[in-house]
N, C-alpha and C positions, 0 to 999 in steps of 0.2 A: 644751611641746607645745601647739599652738593648739587653740581650741575646736572648729574644724572637724575636726582630726585626732582629738580625743577622741570626737567624734560618730561618725566613721568607724570608730574602734576598737570602739566599743560595738556598731555595726551588724555588724561582721565577727565579733565574738565570739558573736553570737546564733545558735543552731542553726536551720537552715532547717526549717520545718514547713509543712504545708498549711493554707490558710485556706479553710474551707468557704464562709464568707460571701463572700469575694472570688470564689470559683469561681461561686457563684450570680449574682453581679453580672455577671460575664463571660458566663455562660450566657444571662441575660436580655438583655444588650446585643445579642446576635446573634439570639436567637429572637423578640424582640418584633416583628421585621419581618414575621412570619407571622401575627400576631394578627388583623389585618384580613382576611387571606385566610381564616382559619379561621372567624371569626364571620360573614363574608359568604357564603362558598361552602358551608359546612357547616351553620351555624345559620340562615342566611337573613336575617340582620339588615342594617341599613343600614351602609354603611362608616363613618359617623360613630360608630356604636356601638363598633366595633372600635377606632377611634382613641381613644375615651374610655376604654375598658378598658385600653389600653396605657398611657395617661397615669396612670390611677388606680393601676395595678400599680407603675409607676415611683415614684410618690409613696409608696406603701406600702413599697416596698423602701427608699427613703430614710429613712422613719420607722423601719423595723426596724434599719437600719444605725446611725441616730442613737442609738437606745436601747441597742444592743449595745455601742457604743463610748463611751457616756456615762460620764464620770468618768475615763476612761483617756486618756493622752497620752504618746507617745514623742517628739514634737517639736511646736513651736509653729507656728501658721499663718505667722508671720514667716519661719520657716525655709523653708517651701515658697514663700512669696511673693517670696523674694529671687531666684528664677529669672525671667529676663526673659520666657520663653515663657509662664509661668503668669500673669504680670502682663498680658501681651497678651491672654490668654484672658479674664481678668476685664474688661479694657477692651472687648473684643468683646461680652461678655454685657451689660454696662452700657449701651453705646450702642445695641445692638439692642433692649433693653428700652425705652430712651428713645424710640426711633423709633416705637414704638406710638402715640405722641402724634400723629404726622402720617401714620401708615401708611394706605394706601389699601385696606386689607384688607376682605374681604367681611363678616367677623364679628370685631369686636374681642374679644369674649369668647373665641371659639375660638383666635384668634391669641395671646391672653394665656396660654391653657392650653398651647399649643405652646411658647411661650417659657419658661414655667415648667417644662415637661418638659426643655428644654435645660439649664436651671439645675440641675435635679435630677440629671441625668447627671454634671455637673461636681462638684456637692456630694457625691455618693456617693463619688467617687474621692478628693476632698479629705479626707473623714472617714477613709477607709481608710488613706490615706497618712500621716495625722496620728497614727493610733493603732496602726498595724501596721508590722512590718518591711517596708521597701520591696521587697526581693526577693521576700518571701513573697506580698505583695499582687500584685505584677506577674505572677509565675509562675502563681499560682492563678487570677487573672482571665483570663490568656491561655488556660489550660487549659480553663476554662469556655467561653470564646468559641469555641475550636476544636471542642470537643465538641458545642456547640449547632449550629455550622455544618455539621458532619458529619451531624447529624440532619436539618437542613434540606436538605442535599444529597440525602439519601435520599428525602425528600418530593418534591423537584424531579424526580428520576428517575421516581417513581411517578405523577406528575401527567400528564394528557394533554398531548401535545406541541402547541405552537401551530401555526397554519397555515403559518408561515414556518420551521418545523422547530426553533425555539428552545425551550429549557426555560422553564418557569414560566408564570405567569398574567399576561397583559398589563396588567391593571388593578391588581392588588394584590400580586403577587410576581413582578415582571418579570425578564427575563434579566440586565439590568444590575445589579439588586440581588443576584441570585444570584452573578454573576461577581465583584462587588466583595467580598461576604462571603467567597467562596472564596479570592480573591487575598490579602486581608488575613489570613485564617487561615493561609494558606501561609507568609506572612512571620513570623507569630507562632510557627508550628511550627518554622521554621528557626531562630528565635532560641532556643527552648527546647532544640532539639537541640544548638546550639552551647554552651549552658550545662549540658549533660548532665542535663536535666530530663525524663527519660522517653523512651520510644521513639515517635516520631511519624512514622516513615517511611511506614507503611501509610496513615495518615490523610492525609499530604501527597500521596501518590500518588493517593488517591481524590479529593481536592479538586482536584488538577491535571486529572484526567480530567473532573470535573464542570465545571471552568472552561472547558475546551476544548469540551465538549458544550453549554455554555450559549450559545455563539456570540455572546457579548457583545464586539462588535468593538473598541470603545475600550479596554475592560478587558484584552482579550487582547494588543493592541498594547503597551499600557503595561506589562503584566506581562512580556512577552518582552524588551522594551527594558531594564527594570530587572534582570531575571535575567541577561541577557547582561552587563550592567555588573558585577553581583555576581560572576559566574564569572571575569570577566577581572581584577577588582581584588582579589579575596579571596585573599591569599597563604597562608591556612591550608589551602586545598584543594590537594591534590597534582595534578600534571599528569594523572595517570591518572584521578583522579576527575572532573576537568573534561572530559576526552575522553569518558568514559562518560556524563556528563550531556548532552553535546552529541549523542551518538549516540542516547540515549534520547529527546531532544527531537525529533530528526529522525524517529525511528520513530513517535512519537505523532502527528506531523503527517501522516505517510503513512497511518496507520490512519484518521485522520479526514478525509483528503483528499476522499473521495467526498461526505461530508456538507458540507464546505466548498463544493464545486462546486455541489451542489444548492441550498444556501442562497444562493450568489451569483446563480444564475439567478433565484430568487424575488425577491431583493433588488433586482436591476436591472430587473425587469419589473413585479412586482406590489406592491412595497413602498410603504407610506404615505410621501408626499413629506416629511412632517415628520420621518421617521426617517432620511432620507438627509442627505448633506452639504449638498445644496441647501436642504433644509428647515431645517437648523441655521443656514445662512447667513441665511435670512429672519428667523429668531428673533434672531440677533445684530444684524441691521440694525434691527429693530424696537426692540430694547433701546437701541441708540445713539441712534436718532431720538427715543425717548421721553424721553431725558435733557435735551433742550433745550425741552421743553414749558413748564417753569417754571424760573426762574433757580436756585431753591434745590435742584432735583433734582440739579444738577451737584455740589453740596456735600454734601447730606445724604440724597440718594436718595428713593425712594418709601416706604421703611419696611419693617419686618419683615412677612413674609407678604403681600407686595403684588403677587404675580404670579398665583398659582393662583386661577382663577375670576374674576380681575379683568381681565386683558388679553383682547382678543377672540380667538376661535379662529382657527387657521391652516388654509388650504387647503380643498379640497372635502370632505375628511373631517372638518372641524371639529375639528382637533387642538388640545387645550388644554394648553400647556406648563406644567409645574410649576416650572420654573426656566429660566435663560437658556442652558442647554446649554454653558456655559463658566464655570468657577469665578470667574475674575476679573471677567467681565461680570456675573455674578450678584451679587457684592458691590458692584459699581459701581451696578447698578440698584437694589439695596436700600438702600445707604448712601452712594452718591455718592463724592466724593473721599475722604471719611472711611473709606468701606469699602475703598478701594484701600490707604490707609495701614494700616488694621487687617490687611488681607490680607498685605501685605508684612511688617508687623511680626510677625505670628504665625509665618509660615513662615520668615522671615528669622532671627528669634531662635532658633527651634528648630534651624535649619540651623547657625547659629554655635555653638550648644551641642554639636552633633554633631561639627563640625569641630575643636573643642577637645579631643575625646576622643583618647586615644592610639590608634595604629593597632592594630586588633584585628578579629576577625570580627564583633563586635557593631557596631563603627563602620561597617564596610562594609555590613552589613545595613541599618542605619538610613539610610545614604545611598541605598541601593537603594530602600528604601521611599519616601523623599522623592522620588526620581526617578519612581517609579510614580505618585505623587500628581500631580506636575507634568504628566506626559504625559497622564494620564487627565483632568486638569482642562482640557485643551484642548477637549474635546468633551463634558464631563459636569459636573454640579454637584449640589448638594443644596439643597432648598428653604429649610431653616432653618440647618443646620449646615454645616461644611466637609467636604470629601471625606475629610480626615483629621479624625475627630471631635474636638471640643474636649476631651472627657474623655480621649481617647487622647493628645492633645498634652500635657496635664498629666502623664499617666502616663509618656510617653516622655521628656519633658524631665526629670522627676524621676529616672527610671532612668538616663539619660545622666549626670546630675550625680552620682548615687550611685556609679556606676562610676568616675568621675574621682576622687572622694574616696577610694575604696577603693585605687586605684593610688597616690595620694599617700601614703596611710597605709602601704602596703607599702614605699614608698621610705623613709619615716621609720623603720620598724621594721627595714629591711634596707638601710642607706645604701650598703653596698659593692656589692651586686648586686641592685638593684631590678628587678622583673620584673612583667609583666602576667600574670594567671592564665591567659590563653588564648593570648597571642601576645607578640611583641616590643613594647616600649613606644615604638618609634620613631614620631615624628610625621610626618604628610605635610602 
């Protein structure tokens, strides 16, 4: 029996338990987005104070994880690094760190802190995966993330509504952040329900309602496209279940139809131009034009954290974009041609890993999540990270590989009638 099979047999033989530490990591990964809102709106401090608190807490969490797992090891770093998606994550981190040398950032010290925060996220997941059972870490982290997002959704409902009827705070906890957290948590809840890890139906329904109420346009479009794909391609769902889901979706849209109409009237008449498609187009054109200012921009970009407070404001409202409003353009602006290579390498390697999985509800869900990221990336981006966070790419890639190993091990243990624990092992 191969070393890979022995490793898989060891993993399967371990009883599943809950990891409180991984749960806390997932909880913080979602809740940290509200720290600046709390410190600014409640405590009355500067936004930079909240950002500093978030970074310090993340470093403290990394330190705590380091001490907790010190001396214990279930697998080597080489075992994790053999995955292409993980190697691309490390390449992205290393190049983005090197780009600080030529970055046009306002404050090199602050940018270095943001980059270190990005590194800490990935390092925490690395340490947990190296010293804990993969399924335990994944499930516990997802549960923490969903629980935190549900708490933030309650906060969003209690907050005063914005002038354009959307949920959230325009400056520190905006509707796009709320929508993205809800959508990602819905996908995680769907995964846990497929793995029979708890009852997440009520939480999923609440998050769907919050996502609709957020009125985050790009997120809603991406979510509906990806969910339609999932319903059509997931053979584990019965036809009756699919019909009921479609009926429920139509009913929810009808319930919110009046709100959608009111928001559309405000959006077309009083909306900030930078928030419309026309405004996004202006930002895209600026990014493309700025790449020819200097020859090296086309190759290595402007560097990490080189847009916020650096490029001139847009329009009469003096809108200051935090990113390029398109994920591919954001990587191109920050890292040039190298950024495009890193972008394609990251998502491409993860997609290939998922495609290699046997046909199962998990595979269909992962593909649906990838579709959500691609569609949302057409009109959204992140300032430092990817829309699918680097730490989650590490977790998702490791989990996909782990399930493949588990299926191979089952085939070895039962060569006459191998089967996937959730569905047929037929490939597509």
